[in-house]
C-alpha positions as CSV (number, residue, x, y, z in Angstrom):
1,M,0.1,-0.1,0.0
2,A,1.3,3.4,-1.0
3,L,0.7,6.7,0.9
4,I,0.8,9.6,-1.5
5,I,1.3,12.9,0.3
6,T,1.1,16.3,-1.9
7,S,1.8,19.8,-1.1
8,P,-0.9,21.4,1.2
9,L,-0.5,24.8,-0.3
10,R,1.0,26.9,-3.1
11,G,3.8,29.1,-1.9
12,W,7.5,30.0,-1.4
13,A,9.5,28.0,1.3
14,A,11.6,30.2,3.7
15,P,13.8,29.3,6.7
16,L,12.2,29.4,10.1
17,D,14.6,32.1,11.1
18,S,12.5,34.6,9.0
19,V,9.4,34.1,10.9
20,P,8.6,37.1,13.2
21,D,7.0,34.7,15.7
22,P,9.8,33.5,18.2
23,V,8.0,30.2,18.9
24,F,8.8,29.0,15.3
25,A,11.9,31.1,14.6
26,E,13.6,29.7,17.8
27,R,12.3,26.1,16.8
28,M,10.4,25.6,20.1
29,M,7.9,23.5,18.0
30,G,10.7,21.4,16.3
31,D,12.6,22.2,13.0
32,G,11.0,22.8,9.6
33,V,10.4,25.5,7.1
34,A,8.0,28.5,6.7
35,I,5.8,28.8,3.7
36,H,4.7,32.1,2.3
37,P,1.4,31.2,0.8
38,L,0.4,32.5,-2.7
39,D,-3.4,32.2,-1.8
40,D,-5.7,31.3,1.1
41,T,-6.3,27.7,0.2
42,V,-4.8,25.0,2.2
43,C,-5.7,21.4,1.4
44,A,-5.1,18.1,3.4
45,P,-2.0,16.5,2.1
46,A,-3.4,13.0,2.4
47,Q,-6.9,11.5,2.7
48,H,-7.4,12.9,6.1
49,M,-8.5,16.2,7.5
50,P,-6.0,18.4,9.4
51,G,-6.8,18.6,13.1
52,S,-5.9,22.2,14.1
53,A,-3.5,24.8,13.1
54,P,-2.0,27.5,15.3
55,P,-2.9,31.0,14.6
56,V,-0.3,32.9,12.8
57,S,0.4,36.4,11.9
58,C,1.3,37.1,8.3
59,P,2.4,40.7,7.7
60,H,1.6,41.7,4.0
C-alpha cells in the first residue's frame, strides 16, 4: 500500500529564522520551514482532514 502525500498549499519556502513569531523562529515546536502562501487555500496533504493549526500573523 502506498501513501501519496502532496503539498498542502502553493507558496514559497523560507527558513524558520525569517518568521517573526519566536516560537517558530527559535524552533520551540521543532525544525521545519516557513511557507509564504500564494493564496488562502490549504488542502489536506493526504486522505485525512487536518486537526488544528496554530494562529499565525502574516504581515503583508
